[in-house]
C-alpha positions as CSV (number, residue, x, y, z in Angstrom):
1,M,0.0,0.0,0.0
2,G,1.3,3.4,-0.9
3,V,1.8,6.4,1.4
4,S,-1.0,8.9,1.4
5,E,-0.5,12.5,0.1
6,V,-0.5,14.0,3.5
7,D,2.7,12.0,4.3
8,R,4.5,13.2,1.1
9,R,6.7,16.3,1.1
10,I,7.3,18.1,-2.2
11,L,10.0,20.7,-2.8
12,V,8.9,23.4,-5.4
13,V,11.8,25.2,-7.0
14,E,10.7,28.1,-9.2
15,D,12.2,31.6,-9.3
16,E,9.0,33.3,-10.5
17,P,7.1,34.1,-7.3
18,V,3.6,34.0,-8.8
19,I,4.2,30.6,-10.4
20,N,5.9,29.2,-7.3
21,Q,3.0,30.2,-5.1
22,A,0.3,29.1,-7.5
23,V,1.9,25.6,-7.8
24,T,2.5,25.5,-4.0
25,D,-1.1,26.4,-3.3
26,R,-2.5,23.8,-5.7
27,L,-0.3,21.0,-4.3
28,R,-1.2,21.9,-0.7
29,G,-4.8,21.9,-1.7
30,S,-4.3,18.4,-3.0
31,G,-3.0,17.3,0.4
32,Y,0.8,17.5,0.1
33,D,3.2,19.0,2.5
34,V,5.1,21.6,0.3
35,V,8.3,23.5,0.9
36,Q,9.7,26.2,-1.4
37,A,13.0,27.5,-3.0
38,W,13.6,30.2,-5.5
39,D,17.2,29.6,-6.7
40,G,19.8,26.9,-7.3
41,P,21.8,27.1,-4.0
42,G,18.6,27.6,-2.0
43,A,17.1,24.5,-3.6
44,V,20.0,22.3,-2.7
45,A,20.0,23.6,0.9
46,M,16.3,23.1,1.3
47,F,16.5,19.6,-0.1
48,E,19.2,18.7,2.5
49,Q,17.1,20.3,5.3
50,T,13.7,18.9,4.5
51,A,14.3,15.5,2.7
52,P,11.4,15.8,0.3
53,D,9.8,12.8,-1.4
54,L,9.7,14.6,-4.8
55,V,11.2,17.8,-6.3
56,L,9.4,20.0,-8.8
57,L,12.3,21.8,-10.5
58,D,12.4,24.7,-13.0
59,V,15.3,24.6,-15.4
60,M,16.1,28.3,-15.5
61,L,17.2,29.4,-12.0
62,P,19.4,32.1,-10.5
63,G,22.7,30.9,-8.9
64,F,22.9,27.8,-10.9
65,D,20.4,26.1,-13.2
66,G,18.0,23.2,-12.5
67,H,20.3,20.7,-14.3
68,E,23.0,21.4,-11.7
69,V,20.5,21.3,-8.9
70,C,19.3,17.9,-10.1
71,R,22.8,16.6,-10.5
72,R,23.7,17.6,-6.9
73,I,20.6,16.2,-5.2
74,Q,20.6,12.9,-7.1
75,A,24.3,12.3,-6.1
76,G,23.2,12.0,-2.5
77,R,19.8,10.4,-2.4
78,P,17.8,9.5,-5.5
79,V,14.4,11.2,-5.5
80,P,11.8,11.7,-8.2
81,V,12.3,14.9,-10.1
82,L,9.8,16.6,-12.4
83,M,11.4,19.4,-14.4
84,L,9.6,22.4,-15.7
85,T,11.0,23.8,-19.0
86,A,10.1,26.6,-21.3
87,R,11.7,24.8,-24.2
88,D,10.2,21.7,-25.9
89,D,13.6,20.9,-27.3
90,E,14.8,17.2,-27.2
91,A,18.4,18.1,-26.6
92,D,17.5,20.2,-23.6
93,I,15.2,17.5,-22.3
94,L,17.9,14.8,-22.7
95,V,20.3,16.9,-20.6
96,G,17.7,17.0,-17.8
97,L,17.0,13.3,-18.1
98,G,20.7,12.6,-18.1
99,V,21.3,14.2,-14.8
100,G,18.5,12.3,-13.1
101,A,15.2,14.0,-13.9
102,D,12.3,11.5,-14.3
103,D,9.8,13.5,-16.3
104,Y,9.2,17.0,-17.6
105,L,6.4,19.5,-18.3
106,T,6.7,22.3,-20.9
107,K,5.4,25.7,-19.8
108,P,2.7,26.8,-19.9
109,F,1.1,23.7,-18.3
110,R,-2.2,22.9,-16.7
111,M,-2.3,22.5,-13.0
112,R,-4.4,19.4,-13.2
113,E,-1.7,17.8,-15.4
114,L,1.0,18.8,-13.0
115,V,-0.8,17.3,-10.0
116,A,-1.4,14.1,-12.0
117,R,2.3,13.8,-12.9
118,V,3.3,14.4,-9.3
119,A,1.0,11.6,-8.1
120,A,2.2,9.3,-10.8
121,L,5.9,9.8,-10.0
122,L,5.2,9.2,-6.3
123,R,3.4,5.9,-7.1
124,R,6.5,4.9,-9.1
125,V,8.4,4.4,-5.9
126,D,6.0,1.7,-4.9
127,R,5.9,0.1,-8.3
128,A,9.7,-0.1,-8.5
129,A,9.6,-2.6,-5.6
130,E,7.0,-4.7,-7.4
131,L,9.0,-4.7,-10.7
132,A,12.1,-5.8,-8.9
133,A,10.3,-8.9,-7.5
134,H,9.5,-10.0,-11.0
135,T,12.8,-9.4,-12.8
136,S,14.5,-12.4,-14.4
137,S,18.0,-13.3,-13.3
138,D,18.8,-14.9,-16.7
139,L,19.7,-11.9,-18.8
140,G,22.8,-13.0,-20.7
141,D,25.7,-10.6,-20.0
142,L,23.4,-8.1,-18.4
143,R,23.2,-8.4,-14.6
144,I,20.8,-6.4,-12.4
145,D,20.8,-6.3,-8.7
146,P,17.4,-4.9,-7.7
147,A,18.2,-4.6,-4.0
148,S,21.2,-2.4,-4.5
149,R,19.8,-0.9,-7.8
150,R,23.1,-1.6,-9.6
151,V,23.6,-2.8,-13.2
152,W,26.6,-4.6,-14.9
153,V,27.1,-5.1,-18.6
154,A,29.8,-7.8,-19.3
155,D,31.1,-7.3,-15.8
156,T,31.4,-3.6,-16.2
157,E,29.1,-1.6,-13.9
158,V,27.1,1.2,-15.6
159,H,25.4,4.1,-13.8
160,L,21.7,4.5,-14.4
161,T,19.4,7.3,-13.2
162,P,16.5,6.2,-11.1
163,T,14.1,6.2,-14.0
164,E,16.5,4.5,-16.4
165,F,16.9,1.7,-13.8
166,D,13.1,1.3,-13.3
167,L,12.6,1.3,-17.1
168,L,15.2,-1.4,-17.4
169,L,13.5,-3.4,-14.7
170,C,10.2,-3.2,-16.5
171,L,11.7,-4.4,-19.8
172,A,13.7,-7.1,-18.0
173,A,10.6,-8.5,-16.3
174,S,9.6,-9.8,-19.8
175,P,12.7,-10.3,-21.9
176,G,12.0,-10.4,-25.6
177,V,8.4,-9.2,-25.1
178,V,7.5,-6.0,-26.9
179,L,6.0,-3.4,-24.6
180,T,4.2,-0.5,-26.0
181,R,5.1,3.0,-25.1
182,E,1.8,3.3,-23.3
183,N,2.5,0.1,-21.3
184,L,5.9,1.5,-20.3
185,Y,4.4,4.8,-19.2
186,A,1.8,3.1,-17.2
187,E,4.2,0.5,-15.6
188,V,7.2,2.7,-14.9
189,W,5.6,6.2,-14.4
190,G,2.3,4.9,-13.0
191,W,0.2,6.9,-15.4
192,P,-2.2,4.7,-17.4
193,G,-3.8,6.2,-20.6
194,A,-1.0,8.7,-21.2
195,S,-0.9,10.0,-24.7
196,G,2.4,11.9,-24.7
197,T,5.2,9.3,-24.9
198,R,8.2,11.4,-25.8
199,T,9.3,10.9,-22.2
200,V,9.5,7.2,-22.8
201,D,11.5,7.6,-26.1
202,S,13.9,10.0,-24.5
203,H,14.6,7.6,-21.6
204,V,15.0,4.6,-23.9
205,K,17.5,6.6,-25.9
206,A,19.5,7.4,-22.8
207,L,19.3,3.8,-21.6
208,R,20.6,2.5,-24.9
209,A,23.6,4.8,-24.7
210,K,24.6,3.2,-21.4
211,I,23.8,-0.5,-21.9
212,G,24.2,-0.8,-25.6
213,A,21.8,0.0,-28.4
214,D,21.5,-3.7,-29.4
215,R,20.0,-4.6,-26.1
216,V,16.8,-2.6,-26.5
217,R,15.0,-3.4,-29.8
218,T,12.6,-1.0,-31.4
219,V,9.4,-2.2,-33.0
220,H,8.4,0.8,-35.0
221,G,4.9,2.0,-34.3
222,V,4.6,-0.4,-31.4
223,G,7.3,-0.1,-28.7
224,Y,10.4,-1.7,-27.2
225,A,11.8,-5.0,-26.0
226,L,14.9,-6.1,-24.1
227,E,17.1,-8.4,-26.2
228,L,19.4,-10.8,-24.4
229,V,23.1,-10.8,-25.5
230,A,25.1,-13.9,-24.6
231,P,28.4,-13.4,-22.7
232,N,31.4,-12.9,-25.0
233,E,29.3,-12.1,-28.0
């Protein structure tokens, strides 16, 4: 059973006071405990002081940007991060995902969608444990340790962001089986019925770069499957 909203703390990092307060008020109205920060250094300090369960993080911040904030907080304790960006640019989004962000929203956004994304990311923490329990141990030269959340490819350890790890777990639970983008969004992000799947594609692209492109097969127009590669191949 998941933890209720009232037990969840969210750190909102946004330098525009009106947006920061509007988001804070909406999340508090949804039952969350919310703390606020308005710049990069303040965000890192507030994260360390309050230990939030999720961070809502604007990319453009005074001091240092949201990418640097994400990099610093994820180095200590992995936590779900939803980034807010004014640019719907794949390269910019991939930078955010590469430093540990889980999902992103492009401004302007609807408050209802923001609350839904927050709830989905928090549910993902619970789903990760379920996925780990169903992960196959026979994965060729790919080794996954769900307990320590570590991954090795041909005896070389590779570092995955929290979402990349959960995505790999989901694919590894059914090796060779093609999972649609919608399936992956529902299973990994906990948001059934999602229509925007660029987030999935961006994470798959980042995962391929780390474990090898040949290990994640694309079925065009359908989705992705984990392919097993025998040792020494």
